[in-house]
N, C-alpha and C positions, 0 to 999 in steps of 0.2 A: 330591584337593585338594592333597596334598603334591606331586604332579607339577606342578601349576600354579605353585606357589611356586618350585620348582626352575627352571622355565622363566623366571619373572620375574627371578630373581637373576642369570641369565646376561647379560653385556653384549651389547648389540646390535652386530652388525658390519655396516658398510655396504660396498658394493662399492668405494667410493673408497678405503677404508682397507686393503683386501685387496691386499697387494703382489704376490700371485701373478697378479693380473689385468693384462692389458696396459693401458697408459694410453689412447692413441688409435692408431688404425691409419690411416696415410696411404699409400695404394697408390702414389701418384706418388713420394713420398719413398723408399719401399722400392725401387721400380724404379730410381730414380736412384742409390741406394746400390749396387744390384747392378751397374748399368751402369758405375759408376766403377771397378769392379775390373778392367776390361779396358782395355788400352792401345790407342791408335789406331795402326794400321800405317802405316809409311812407304809411299811409292809402290812402291818396290822390293819391300818385304815383301809388300804386297798382291798384286803381280804374281806373285811366287813362290808364295804360298799359293793364288791362283786357278789357277795352272798345275797345282799338285798336285791340286786339286779336279777339274779338267776332264780332265787327261791320266792321272792315277794313280787317279782315283775315290776319293780319300782323304777319308773322312768326318770325321776329326778336323780336317783342313784346312778343310773346309766349315764346320764349327762355329766354328772360329777366325775365319773370314772374316765370318760372320754376327755373332758376338759383338763383334768389333772395330769393327763399324759401328753398334752400337746408340746410341752417343753422337750420331752423325749423324742417326739417326732422331729422337731427342729434339729436336735442334736444328731440323731441318726442320719437325717438327710444331709446335714453339713459334712459329716464324716464321709458319707458316700460320695458326695460331690468332690470333696478334697482328695479322696483316694483316687478317683478316676480323672481328676483334673491334672494330676502330676504324672 
C-alpha cells in the first residue's frame, strides 16, 4: 500500500513536456537543410569535376558532382509535382 502512495505522489510527465524528445520530424525539411550545405557549381567547375570523375576515376569528385546537383533535383521534382498537381 505504501508503494501505491509513492506512485501517486510523483508528478505525471507527458511526452510533450519531455524536452529530450524531438518535436516533429519533417523529412523534406531535413533533406532541404542538408542540400543547402552544398554550393552549386559553375559550368567550368562542373566540367572540371566531371573530367576528374571520368578520366581520373576520382570518387571524391563523383560525390561532389552528385551533391552539388541535389538542389536541381529538388527544383525539378517540385516543378513536376506542381505541374501534375494542377
